FIROBA-842393 format. One record per residue: residue number from 1; residue in one letter; x negated, y negated, z negated of N, C-alpha, C in turn. Coordinates in pm, 1 decimal. Last residue first. Layout:
<recs>
> num|residu|n.east|n.north|n.up|ca.east|ca.north|ca.up|c.east|c.north|c.up
> NUM|a|X|Y|Z|X|Y|Z|X|Y|Z
...
</recs>
This chain:
<recs>
> num|residu|n.east|n.north|n.up|ca.east|ca.north|ca.up|c.east|c.north|c.up
> 158|a|-5493.6|-19483.1|8161.1|-5463.2|-19571.4|8006.1|-5401.1|-19518.7|7917.7
> 157|i|-5722.0|-19272.7|8292.0|-5596.7|-19342.4|8302.9|-5575.7|-19442.0|8168.3
> 156|l|-5953.8|-19168.6|8515.6|-5899.7|-19242.7|8415.0|-5817.2|-19292.5|8387.5
> 155|t|-5996.4|-18869.9|8655.9|-5931.8|-19032.3|8682.7|-5905.7|-19037.0|8530.5
> 154|d|-6297.3|-18692.2|8710.9|-6199.2|-18739.3|8585.7|-6153.5|-18870.7|8625.6
> 153|v|-6367.0|-18397.7|8925.4|-6346.9|-18569.2|8910.7|-6240.7|-18568.0|8799.7
> 152|s|-6635.3|-18224.9|9084.5|-6483.9|-18211.6|8967.0|-6502.4|-18382.8|8942.6
> 151|t|-6652.8|-18046.3|9361.4|-6676.5|-18124.9|9278.9|-6514.8|-18131.1|9189.6
> 150|k|-6878.3|-17826.7|9570.8|-6746.1|-17812.0|9473.0|-6746.8|-17949.0|9388.4
> 149|n|-6948.0|-17701.9|9947.2|-6972.5|-17800.9|9798.2|-6853.6|-17806.8|9707.9
> 148|t|-6947.7|-17413.6|10033.7|-6935.2|-17539.8|10021.7|-6934.4|-17572.8|9905.0
> 147|v|-7208.1|-17239.8|10188.1|-7135.1|-17244.4|10021.0|-7109.7|-17366.3|10032.9
> 146|t|-7319.5|-17031.3|10454.9|-7263.3|-17151.6|10411.4|-7226.1|-17147.8|10299.4
> 145|a|-7592.8|-16793.2|10454.3|-7457.0|-16817.4|10405.3|-7432.8|-16997.2|10378.8
> 144|g|-7890.0|-16755.3|10420.1|-7816.0|-16766.3|10560.1|-7678.6|-16816.8|10555.5
> 143|a|-7912.0|-16723.5|10158.4|-7955.7|-16621.3|10220.7|-7887.7|-16589.8|10387.7
> 142|m|-7718.1|-17023.3|10129.0|-7812.4|-16917.0|10022.3|-7807.7|-16794.9|10172.3
> 141|t|-7748.8|-17370.6|10191.4|-7749.0|-17222.1|10198.1|-7773.9|-17130.3|10104.4
> 140|g|-7475.8|-17547.8|9983.4|-7622.9|-17569.7|10021.7|-7608.4|-17451.0|10096.0
> 139|g|-7333.7|-17635.7|9728.5|-7403.5|-17535.9|9746.4|-7476.4|-17490.0|9860.4
> 138|t|-7375.8|-17901.3|9511.4|-7399.7|-17904.7|9634.3|-7446.3|-17727.7|9692.0
> 137|i|-7152.0|-18058.2|9320.1|-7234.3|-17959.1|9312.5|-7247.3|-17885.1|9494.9
> 136|t|-7070.9|-18385.3|9195.4|-7085.7|-18319.9|9312.9|-7175.3|-18198.7|9293.6
> 135|l|-6854.8|-18570.3|8973.7|-6982.9|-18476.0|8965.8|-6959.3|-18373.9|9118.8
> 134|t|-6687.4|-18859.7|8921.2|-6722.9|-18731.6|9039.6|-6848.0|-18655.7|8995.2
> 133|c|-6517.6|-19073.9|8813.3|-6614.0|-19026.0|8772.6|-6617.4|-18874.0|8855.5
> 132|t|-6284.0|-19364.0|8827.5|-6312.2|-19213.3|8884.0|-6473.6|-19220.6|8862.1
> 131|d|-6046.2|-19579.0|8710.8|-6177.9|-19549.6|8715.8|-6179.0|-19402.9|8770.9
> 130|t|-5766.8|-19552.4|8580.4|-5797.7|-19569.9|8740.5|-5968.9|-19538.5|8796.5
> 129|n|-5818.8|-19821.7|8357.4|-5757.7|-19691.5|8429.4|-5787.5|-19718.2|8566.7
> 128|a|-6267.0|-19844.3|8305.0|-6126.3|-19869.5|8266.2|-5979.9|-19782.9|8364.4
> 127|w|-6517.6|-19856.8|8043.7|-6445.9|-19740.3|8152.4|-6311.0|-19833.1|8173.3
> 126|t|-6828.8|-19938.0|8012.9|-6691.0|-19964.8|7991.2|-6642.0|-19926.8|8106.2
> 125|g|-7124.2|-19764.3|7919.3|-7044.4|-19903.0|7953.4|-6919.7|-19890.3|7919.1
> 124|a|-7163.6|-19436.4|8021.3|-7171.8|-19517.4|7901.9|-7077.9|-19676.4|7962.5
> 123|y|-7105.5|-19044.8|7985.4|-7049.8|-19196.9|8008.9|-7105.6|-19274.3|7945.6
> 122|v|-7278.0|-18732.2|8118.3|-7251.9|-18856.7|8005.7|-7206.0|-19010.5|8057.7
> 121|v|-7227.8|-18442.1|8201.2|-7245.2|-18560.5|8207.7|-7219.8|-18657.1|8109.6
> 120|t|-7376.6|-18107.0|8215.4|-7317.9|-18237.6|8115.4|-7329.5|-18366.0|8190.7
> 119|i|-7367.4|-17769.5|8357.0|-7393.7|-17923.0|8332.8|-7304.2|-18020.5|8250.2
> 118|s|-7418.7|-17467.9|8376.4|-7283.0|-17580.6|8369.7|-7417.3|-17686.0|8324.0
> 117|g|-7329.9|-17118.4|8562.9|-7401.0|-17236.6|8469.2|-7294.1|-17309.1|8452.3
> 116|a|-7401.5|-16790.2|8713.8|-7304.5|-16925.5|8640.1|-7411.8|-17048.1|8555.2
> 115|g|-7524.9|-16653.2|8851.6|-7399.6|-16645.4|8891.0|-7300.6|-16774.8|8822.6
> 114|n|-7754.1|-16572.8|8656.6|-7630.9|-16433.8|8704.4|-7512.3|-16510.9|8747.0
> 113|v|-7785.8|-16882.6|8656.0|-7831.1|-16753.3|8578.9|-7730.3|-16676.8|8571.4
> 112|v|-7882.2|-17201.6|8759.9|-7781.2|-17086.5|8787.8|-7848.1|-16955.8|8736.9
> 111|a|-7936.8|-17510.2|8708.2|-7969.1|-17372.0|8677.9|-7857.6|-17266.1|8674.0
> 110|v|-7877.1|-17795.6|8890.2|-7822.6|-17721.0|8769.0|-7892.4|-17570.5|8799.4
> 109|t|-8066.5|-18114.5|8962.1|-8034.6|-17981.9|8950.3|-7957.8|-17915.8|8841.7
> 108|t|-8110.9|-18352.1|8832.0|-8063.8|-18336.9|8939.0|-8012.9|-18197.8|9045.0
> 107|a|-8102.1|-18496.3|8535.6|-8116.3|-18359.3|8613.1|-8042.4|-18384.4|8748.4
> 106|s|-8132.4|-18681.6|8302.6|-8165.8|-18725.0|8457.3|-8168.9|-18584.8|8524.8
> 105|d|-8020.7|-18591.5|8079.4|-8191.8|-18509.3|8092.1|-8198.8|-18592.4|8238.2
> 104|e|-7661.9|-18532.7|8223.7|-7747.3|-18558.9|8090.0|-7911.9|-18500.0|8135.4
> 103|i|-7649.2|-18754.1|8492.2|-7631.3|-18672.1|8459.7|-7709.4|-18631.7|8326.1
> 102|t|-7447.7|-19089.5|8403.4|-7541.2|-19013.6|8452.9|-7567.5|-18860.9|8407.3
> 101|i|-7237.6|-19375.2|8437.0|-7267.2|-19214.5|8454.7|-7377.8|-19190.8|8497.7
> 100|t|-7098.5|-19684.0|8353.7|-7185.8|-19596.8|8369.9|-7186.9|-19445.0|8406.3
> 99|g|-6870.2|-19923.3|8393.8|-6897.1|-19775.8|8338.9|-6995.3|-19735.2|8413.7
> 98|s|-6795.2|-20148.3|8537.9|-6840.4|-20156.7|8455.7|-6897.3|-20048.6|8372.6
> 97|t|-6642.0|-20061.3|8779.1|-6773.3|-20124.7|8821.1|-6847.9|-20203.1|8693.6
> 96|s|-6607.2|-19715.4|8900.0|-6599.2|-19817.8|8806.5|-6691.9|-19928.9|8819.0
> 95|s|-6619.7|-19487.9|9064.9|-6550.2|-19607.4|9112.8|-6531.7|-19710.8|9024.0
> 94|k|-6898.8|-19293.3|9096.5|-6803.1|-19396.3|9003.6|-6732.6|-19437.0|9096.7
> 93|s|-7104.3|-18994.5|9097.8|-7071.1|-19103.8|9156.4|-6975.9|-19182.0|9066.4
> 92|v|-7396.4|-18767.9|9057.7|-7264.6|-18814.3|9031.6|-7273.3|-18967.8|9050.1
> 91|a|-7519.2|-18415.1|9208.4|-7536.0|-18568.6|9157.0|-7411.0|-18634.3|9142.6
> 90|v|-7706.6|-18103.2|9209.0|-7569.5|-18151.9|9140.7|-7624.1|-18372.3|9200.0
> 89|a|-7828.1|-17863.4|9355.7|-7856.2|-17998.8|9388.7|-7684.9|-18011.3|9317.2
> 88|l|-7895.8|-17507.9|9217.9|-7794.1|-17593.1|9284.9|-7850.5|-17745.2|9272.2
> 87|t|-8101.0|-17294.0|9167.4|-8050.3|-17387.6|9138.1|-8010.3|-17447.0|9248.6
> 86|g|-8066.0|-16901.9|9034.9|-8191.3|-17046.7|9121.0|-8091.0|-17174.1|9046.2
> 85|t|-7921.7|-16606.4|9106.3|-7975.3|-16667.3|8991.3|-8095.2|-16802.9|9091.8
> 84|y|-7610.3|-16444.8|9167.1|-7691.8|-16536.2|9189.9|-7801.4|-16627.4|9058.6
> 83|k|-7434.2|-16246.7|9093.5|-7566.4|-16221.9|9019.1|-7640.4|-16328.4|9060.2
> 82|l|-7102.1|-16308.8|9126.4|-7244.9|-16307.7|9210.0|-7359.2|-16330.0|9112.1
> 81|d|-6809.5|-16136.6|9033.0|-6905.0|-16235.6|8987.8|-7032.5|-16215.0|9103.4
> 80|n|-6553.5|-16161.8|9290.6|-6638.2|-16078.4|9171.7|-6745.3|-16158.0|9151.9
> 79|g|-6317.0|-16253.8|9406.2|-6326.8|-16273.6|9218.3|-6432.2|-16229.9|9160.7
> 78|a|-6310.8|-16185.5|9648.6|-6235.2|-16100.5|9554.7|-6226.1|-16180.0|9431.1
> 77|s|-6519.1|-16374.0|9794.7|-6331.2|-16443.2|9751.5|-6251.6|-16357.0|9691.0
> 76|d|-6709.1|-16391.5|9493.1|-6700.9|-16347.2|9645.1|-6556.2|-16358.0|9608.1
> 75|k|-6902.0|-16656.8|9300.0|-6836.0|-16500.4|9334.9|-6785.1|-16495.3|9420.6
> 74|l|-7053.4|-16850.7|9034.8|-7038.6|-16786.1|9194.7|-6998.7|-16636.8|9177.2
> 73|t|-6976.0|-17127.4|8893.8|-6960.4|-16998.2|8890.8|-6963.6|-16946.6|9018.3
> 72|l|-7005.0|-17396.4|8602.4|-6965.2|-17381.2|8737.5|-7023.7|-17170.9|8785.5
> 71|a|-6843.2|-17651.0|8378.5|-6866.5|-17484.2|8456.0|-6895.6|-17445.4|8570.2
> 70|i|-6958.0|-17946.5|8223.0|-6901.7|-17889.1|8381.2|-6925.8|-17709.5|8399.4
> 69|e|-6866.1|-18159.4|7963.8|-6930.7|-18051.6|8026.6|-6837.5|-17960.8|8192.1
> 68|r|-6913.5|-18508.1|7908.9|-6785.9|-18395.0|7952.4|-6896.8|-18270.9|8026.6
> 67|t|-6919.8|-18728.8|7678.9|-7018.3|-18633.8|7778.4|-6847.2|-18545.8|7789.4
> 66|f|-7043.4|-19028.0|7497.7|-6879.3|-18958.8|7525.1|-6969.2|-18915.8|7666.1
> 65|g|-7068.6|-19129.8|7129.0|-7079.3|-19113.4|7291.9|-6978.2|-19026.4|7326.1
> 64|d|-7019.9|-19195.0|6908.0|-7121.9|-19081.8|6920.6|-7141.6|-19098.1|7052.4
> 63|g|-6917.5|-19497.7|6984.2|-6929.1|-19420.6|6849.9|-7090.3|-19338.6|6909.0
> 62|g|-6840.2|-19641.2|7213.0|-6924.8|-19698.0|7098.8|-6952.2|-19616.0|6997.4
> 61|i|-6789.5|-19406.9|7326.3|-6913.7|-19445.3|7398.9|-6951.1|-19557.6|7281.5
> 60|a|-6558.4|-19320.4|7226.1|-6616.1|-19253.4|7188.5|-6772.1|-19299.7|7245.5
> 59|t|-6399.5|-19563.4|7348.7|-6405.3|-19558.0|7198.4|-6515.1|-19475.4|7178.9
> 58|n|-6379.7|-19529.3|7598.4|-6468.4|-19598.0|7573.5|-6492.3|-19648.3|7396.5
> 57|v|-6242.4|-19295.7|7598.7|-6372.4|-19263.7|7639.6|-6445.5|-19370.2|7592.1
> 56|d|-5975.2|-19366.6|7477.8|-6044.4|-19291.3|7423.2|-6196.3|-19294.8|7440.0
> 55|s|-5928.0|-19562.3|7753.2|-5927.8|-19614.3|7599.7|-6049.8|-19509.8|7500.1
> 54|a|-5905.2|-19334.3|7932.6|-6019.5|-19497.9|7917.4|-6038.1|-19534.4|7795.5
> 53|s|-5836.2|-19031.4|7936.7|-5783.9|-19184.3|7837.0|-5884.1|-19310.5|7858.3
> 52|n|-5898.1|-18856.1|8167.3|-5935.0|-18892.1|8042.6|-5859.8|-19010.0|7998.3
> 51|t|-5821.3|-18566.2|8345.6|-5766.9|-18655.6|8297.4|-5811.1|-18734.4|8172.8
> 50|l|-5967.1|-18367.5|8607.0|-5919.2|-18405.8|8494.9|-5895.8|-18541.0|8463.8
> 49|t|-6063.0|-18091.6|8816.4|-6007.1|-18257.7|8814.3|-5936.9|-18268.7|8640.3
> 48|a|-6180.5|-17921.2|8764.6|-6225.8|-17963.4|8892.7|-6184.7|-18085.4|8905.9
> 47|p|-6419.4|-17804.4|8432.6|-6285.1|-17823.6|8525.7|-6311.4|-17889.5|8629.2
> 46|s|-6509.2|-17598.1|8672.2|-6381.5|-17612.0|8573.1|-6471.5|-17691.2|8487.4
> 45|c|-6645.8|-17477.5|9023.2|-6647.0|-17551.2|8885.4|-6490.0|-17582.8|8797.9
> 44|a|-6711.8|-17253.6|9245.6|-6646.2|-17281.3|9182.7|-6710.4|-17387.5|9060.6
> 43|l|-6823.0|-17097.1|9549.6|-6879.0|-17173.1|9429.5|-6768.6|-17234.1|9360.9
> 42|v|-6780.0|-16810.1|9673.6|-6748.8|-16899.5|9638.5|-6796.4|-16938.2|9527.7
> 41|i|-6929.0|-16577.1|9982.2|-6993.8|-16682.8|9881.1|-6866.8|-16804.8|9809.9
> 40|d|-6940.8|-16459.4|10199.1|-6845.6|-16445.8|10124.2|-6926.1|-16500.9|9949.6
> 39|g|-7152.1|-16352.9|10414.7|-7086.4|-16524.8|10381.0|-6993.4|-16524.0|10291.0
> 38|n|-7212.7|-16116.0|10431.9|-7060.7|-16136.5|10499.3|-7011.3|-16296.6|10457.8
> 37|l|-7466.8|-16123.1|10274.4|-7420.0|-16073.7|10420.1|-7306.0|-16115.0|10511.0
> 36|v|-7288.1|-16163.1|10008.4|-7396.0|-16263.6|10071.4|-7427.7|-16226.1|10220.2
> 35|a|-7171.3|-15939.1|9977.4|-7097.3|-16051.5|10002.7|-7188.7|-16142.4|10046.8
> 34|k|-7374.5|-15744.6|9955.6|-7235.9|-15743.2|10104.4|-7193.0|-15875.2|10123.6
> 33|w|-7484.4|-15790.6|9741.5|-7540.8|-15800.9|9883.9|-7467.2|-15832.8|9994.5
> 32|n|-7273.6|-15698.2|9559.2|-7369.0|-15893.4|9548.8|-7439.1|-15890.2|9753.4
> 31|n|-7257.5|-15463.6|9579.6|-7125.2|-15566.4|9625.7|-7183.2|-15701.0|9617.1
> 30|i|-7485.8|-15369.9|9482.3|-7441.8|-15386.8|9662.4|-7339.1|-15438.1|9671.0
> 29|t|-7510.6|-15468.5|9225.9|-7595.6|-15527.0|9334.1|-7565.4|-15484.4|9458.9
> 28|q|-7288.7|-15323.3|9163.8|-7291.2|-15463.4|9128.8|-7418.5|-15513.1|9230.7
> 27|n|-7400.7|-15025.3|9190.5|-7297.6|-15112.0|9260.0|-7285.4|-15235.7|9290.1
> 26|l|-7635.9|-15060.9|8983.5|-7608.6|-15050.1|9169.0|-7520.3|-15114.4|9238.4
> 25|i|-7509.3|-15096.7|8751.8|-7560.5|-15172.8|8815.7|-7630.2|-15155.0|8957.1
> 24|e|-7337.7|-14817.7|8755.3|-7268.8|-14964.2|8762.9|-7359.8|-15103.3|8807.4
> 23|t|-7565.1|-14684.8|8783.6|-7497.2|-14675.3|8856.9|-7362.8|-14767.3|8847.4
> 22|l|-7664.8|-14714.6|8473.0|-7754.4|-14748.7|8608.8|-7641.7|-14726.5|8738.0
> 21|r|-7434.0|-14611.9|8355.2|-7494.1|-14764.7|8346.9|-7550.1|-14816.1|8453.1
> 20|i|-7478.2|-14329.8|8415.3|-7360.4|-14428.5|8446.1|-7346.8|-14562.7|8472.9
> 19|e|-7705.0|-14299.4|8294.0|-7702.0|-14250.2|8441.3|-7590.3|-14353.0|8472.3
> 18|e|-7642.7|-14338.7|8057.0|-7762.1|-14424.2|8091.5|-7754.7|-14437.8|8227.6
> 17|l|-7460.5|-14160.0|7962.0|-7435.0|-14272.5|7963.8|-7539.4|-14343.9|8028.0
> 16|t|-7651.7|-13937.3|8010.5|-7517.8|-13982.9|8106.3|-7493.3|-14104.5|8100.7
> 15|s|-7837.6|-13943.9|7822.2|-7874.8|-13977.5|7931.6|-7753.4|-13976.3|8063.8
> 14|d|-7654.2|-13963.2|7569.7|-7748.7|-14048.1|7596.6|-7766.6|-14071.1|7771.7
> 13|d|-7373.3|-13746.4|7669.1|-7527.7|-13759.3|7604.8|-7587.0|-13880.6|7610.8
> 12|m|-7041.4|-13691.2|7620.3|-7160.2|-13741.4|7703.9|-7247.9|-13759.2|7606.2
> 11|g|-6757.8|-13479.0|7675.8|-6869.0|-13520.7|7566.3|-6969.8|-13576.3|7666.4
> 10|l|-6424.0|-13617.9|7721.6|-6565.8|-13556.2|7758.1|-6642.5|-13586.8|7705.0
> 9|g|-6224.0|-13733.5|7546.4|-6229.0|-13566.0|7588.0|-6360.8|-13530.4|7606.8
> 8|v|-6269.5|-14007.5|7574.8|-6144.1|-13982.0|7653.3|-6179.7|-13814.2|7697.5
> 7|i|-6600.0|-13954.7|7487.0|-6505.0|-14031.8|7552.9|-6404.6|-13953.3|7645.6
> 6|n|-6795.5|-13867.8|7228.7|-6677.6|-13792.1|7331.4|-6566.9|-13924.1|7370.6
> 5|y|-7149.4|-13843.9|7264.8|-7054.6|-13933.9|7238.5|-6904.2|-13876.6|7325.7
> 4|t|-7434.6|-13752.9|7112.0|-7316.5|-13676.2|7176.1|-7229.3|-13825.7|7156.5
> 3|n|-7825.7|-13804.0|7146.4|-7669.8|-13862.7|7068.1|-7550.4|-13759.1|7165.8
> 2|a|-8061.8|-13595.7|7132.5|-7976.6|-13706.2|7196.9|-7831.1|-13701.9|7105.2
> 1|m|-8344.3|-13603.8|6921.2|-8187.5|-13513.2|6980.5|-8125.6|-13621.6|7015.9
</recs>
């Protein structure tokens, strides 16, 4: 026997709710394809900019280490999630002469699942005031659409 639900005064059984869910999935898929075909793909990362204390970073490196995690998302320009699954290239650079930076597990790509992913960068060595650490996520081309690269920049402060 099917379950019946009372949603805003409407009686709905399991098959009706399943139909509504399938319609939502179909609409999301159509919106994803529209965005891709129109080249409406926006890569974002968070945090895009931040400032860490060089002293705090150096103290953490001397203890358990210092890392920072960067989240990324793929959306259309209206802010709707794009359900892309694949990989994007990543790289790190720095201005420090005595600090070093790597991507956790020596990764050169980040996995994106349903439009979201994250990557961790690992600091080592000694960092000074005004040193910078930059993670670059390469958007590249998706289904013929050019996706603008994004960076996450940590400018160390005193």
